[in-house]
C-alpha positions in Angstrom: -23.9 -105.1 -143.5 -21.8 -102.7 -145.7 -24.4 -100.0 -145.5 -24.8 -100.4 -141.7 -21.1 -100.1 -141.1 -20.4 -97.2 -143.4 -21.4 -94.3 -141.1 -19.2 -93.5 -138.1 -20.6 -95.0 -134.9 -20.5 -91.6 -133.2 -22.9 -90.3 -135.9 -25.3 -93.1 -135.3 -25.6 -93.0 -131.5 -26.7 -89.4 -131.2 -30.4 -88.5 -131.3 -30.3 -87.4 -134.9 -28.5 -90.5 -136.0 -30.9 -92.8 -134.1 -33.9 -91.0 -135.7 -32.4 -91.7 -139.1 -31.7 -95.4 -138.3 -35.2 -96.0 -137.0 -36.9 -94.0 -139.8 -34.9 -95.9 -142.5 -35.4 -99.2 -140.8 -39.2 -98.7 -140.7 -39.4 -97.5 -144.2 -37.4 -100.4 -145.7 -39.7 -103.0 -144.3 -42.6 -102.4 -146.7 -40.1 -102.3 -149.6 -38.7 -105.7 -148.6 -42.3 -107.0 -148.2 -43.1 -105.8 -151.7 -40.0 -107.3 -153.2 -40.9 -110.7 -151.5 -44.4 -110.5 -152.9 -46.0 -110.3 -149.4 -47.7 -107.0 -150.2 -48.5 -105.2 -153.4 -46.8 -102.0 -154.5 -49.9 -99.8 -153.7 -49.9 -101.1 -150.1 -46.1 -100.5 -149.8 -46.6 -97.0 -151.0 -49.4 -96.4 -148.6 -47.3 -97.6 -145.7 -44.5 -95.4 -146.8 -46.8 -92.4 -146.9 -48.0 -93.2 -143.3 -44.4 -93.5 -142.1 -43.5 -90.1 -143.7 -46.5 -88.6 -142.0 -45.5 -90.3 -138.7 -41.9 -89.0 -138.9 -42.4 -86.2 -136.3 -43.9 -88.7 -133.9 -41.0 -91.2 -134.6 -38.5 -88.4 -134.1 -40.1 -87.4 -130.8 -40.2 -91.0 -129.5 -36.6 -91.7 -130.4 -35.4 -88.4 -128.9 -37.3 -89.1 -125.6 -35.9 -92.6 -125.5 -32.4 -91.3 -126.1 -32.8 -88.8 -123.2 -34.1 -91.5 -120.9 -31.3 -93.9 -121.8 -28.8 -91.2 -121.1 -30.3 -90.6 -117.6 -30.3 -94.4 -116.9 -26.8 -95.0 -118.3 -25.0 -92.3 -116.3 -25.0 -94.4 -113.1 -23.4 -97.2 -115.1 -20.6 -94.9 -116.1 -20.1 -94.0 -112.4 -20.1 -97.6 -111.3 -17.7 -98.9 -113.9 -15.3 -96.0 -113.5 -15.6 -96.3 -109.7 -14.6 -99.9 -109.9 -11.9 -99.7 -112.5 -10.8 -96.1 -112.6 -11.9 -92.9 -114.4 -12.4 -93.2 -118.1 -12.7 -97.0 -118.2 -16.1 -97.1 -119.8 -15.1 -94.6 -122.4 -12.0 -96.6 -123.2 -14.0 -99.8 -123.5 -16.6 -98.1 -125.8 -13.8 -96.7 -127.9 -12.2 -100.2 -128.2 -15.6 -101.7 -129.2 -16.2 -99.0 -131.8 -12.7 -99.6 -133.3 -13.2 -103.3 -133.3 -16.5 -103.0 -135.2 -14.9 -100.5 -137.7 -11.8 -102.7 -138.3 -13.8 -105.8 -138.6 -16.2 -104.2 -141.2 -13.2 -102.8 -143.1 -11.5 -106.2 -143.0 -8.4 -104.5 -141.5 -8.1 -106.7 -138.5 -9.2 -110.0 -137.0 -12.0 -109.2 -134.6 -11.7 -112.5 -132.7 -7.9 -112.0 -132.3 -8.5 -108.4 -131.1 -11.0 -109.6 -128.5 -8.5 -112.1 -127.2 -6.0 -109.2 -126.9 -8.6 -107.1 -125.0 -9.4 -110.0 -122.7 -6.0 -109.6 -121.1 -6.2 -105.8 -120.9 -5.6 -104.4 -117.5 -7.7 -101.4 -116.5 
């Protein structure tokens, strides 16, 4: 949890950040499997080599997925902002980011903050 909440959210949601998240996530699985005794060290190393070789393909797939998500998400921005006013979705996303960061840092009570946001007028 600590490692996952260390980077800034903005750094993780861009194409480069998502590539790193996916790449790291895939490469940690064989290490965990090795530590749990599910696979032997040689197999874990072989899987890691395959993932290193597959990095360009992983990068391409994540980048394509990111671009597709951006195309699909844009109408959502227009709908939410159309219903509640310009900038609403951005404000909500900023609040969500801050909530996650404050909760991870232990600087606020996320449940209490959610109750505050529930009464927020947009």
